[in-house]
N, C-alpha and C positions, 0 to 999 in steps of 0.2 A: 120507728117511733119508740121502740123499747130502749134504744141507745139514748135518745133525747130525754126520755123520762128518767133513766138511770143517771144521766149527767145532771139533770135538774135536781134530782134527789141528793146527789153528792154535794152540789153547790149549796142547797138548802141546809144540809147537815153542817157544812162549814160555817155558814152564817149563824146557825143556832149555837154552835160551840163558842162563837165569839161573844154572844150576848146572853146565853142561858147557862145555868149551872147543871142542867140535867145531862145524864149519860144517854146518848142516842145510839141504839143498836143499828149497825149498818148491815149486818149479815142476815137479820131477820126483820124484813120490812113487809108491811101489808098496806093495802090501799082500799079506800072507800071512794066510790064515784058518786058525785053529786052534780046537780044542774044549777047553774046561775040563772036566776030570773032577774033581768034588768029592771023590771017594774016594781020589784018589792025588796025593800031593805028593812030588816027588823031593827028598830031603834031601841026597843026595850031590852035592857041588859039581862034581866031575869029570863026572858024568853030566849035570848041568844044562848045562854048557858044551857037551858033545857034542850034546845035544838042540837047543840054540839054534843051533848051527852047522848041524845038519840042517835046521832050519826055513828056512835060507837057500837050500836046494835045492828047496823047494816052489815051485809055480807062483806067480808074481807076478801080481797082478791090479791093474786100474785101480780108481779110486774108483767108477766106474759099475758095474763088475762086482761089486764088494763090496756096493754099495747094492742092486743087484738080488738078490744072494744073500740079504742080510739081509731085504729086503722080502718075499721068498718064504717066509721062515721066521719072520716077525715075531711071530706068535701063540705060538710055542714058545720065544722067546728071553727069558731073564730078565735077563741082564747081558752087556754088550759092554765088553771092556777093550781099550784102545788103548795099545800100547807101541812105543817105538822099538826095532826089531830091529837095524838097522845104519844108521849115519849116515856119509855121505861128502859131500864138497863138491858132487858132481855129481848125487847121488840119495840118497833116504832110503827105507828099507824099514821099514814099520810092521807090527807083528803085531796082528791083530784076533782076540782070543781071545773065544770065545762060550761062555757057560754057558746051556744049554738048560733050560727048565722041566721037561722030561721026565726030566732027570737028577737032579732034586731029590726029596726025600721026598714021598710021596703026600699027607700031611696039609698040609705046607707048600705044595705045588703047588695045592691047593684054595684056599688063602688068597690066592695071587698070580695066579691064572689070568687075571684081567682086567687086570693091570697092564702098562703099557708097559715095554719094556726100559730099564734104566738104562745110561748110558754113562759109563765111568770111564777116566780117563787116568792113567798111572803112569810115573814114572821111578824105577828101582830104584837106590838108593844102594849103593855098594860097602860090604862089611862093614868093621867097625872095624879089622881087622888087614890089610886090603888096601892096597897101596902107593898106589893112586889116592885113597884116603880122606884122606890127609894133605895133598893139594893143595887149593888154594882152589876150583878148578873141575876136575872129573874128566872122564875119557874116557867118553862115553856107550856106547862099544862094549866096555867092560870085561867084560861078561858073555860075550863071544865068545872070550875068551882065558884062559889060566891065569896064575897069579901070575908076575910077572917077564917079561911079554911085551915 
């Protein structure tokens, strides 16, 4: 699992460099583990900014700790999403969001019970009315602040 997470991280960094102006540190990476709840999506922009900033206070883990955590729960993991939570020139913090099979509908769970987890990398684009959207390359940390930061 460690190799898969490392490869996903490298691909995500490549994607980020294409669309974002931030320097992303590849040698000093940390990870924050979160759980995806399929029944709740926060639509309020202000609340999402607060939640993302709260994630920065969670315990940061190494890639070894993350892979050990994932390996121990591998049979119950349906999806692993990797996002850049915060990028700085000296370190990058990634969010590892996990969707567990046990959180899914019982009928669907039966269909996917033997499948390996999918790994998905994502860079969230600013909304059309956001000031960062007008730029050729945007700030990858835009989700941590309010408009006009």
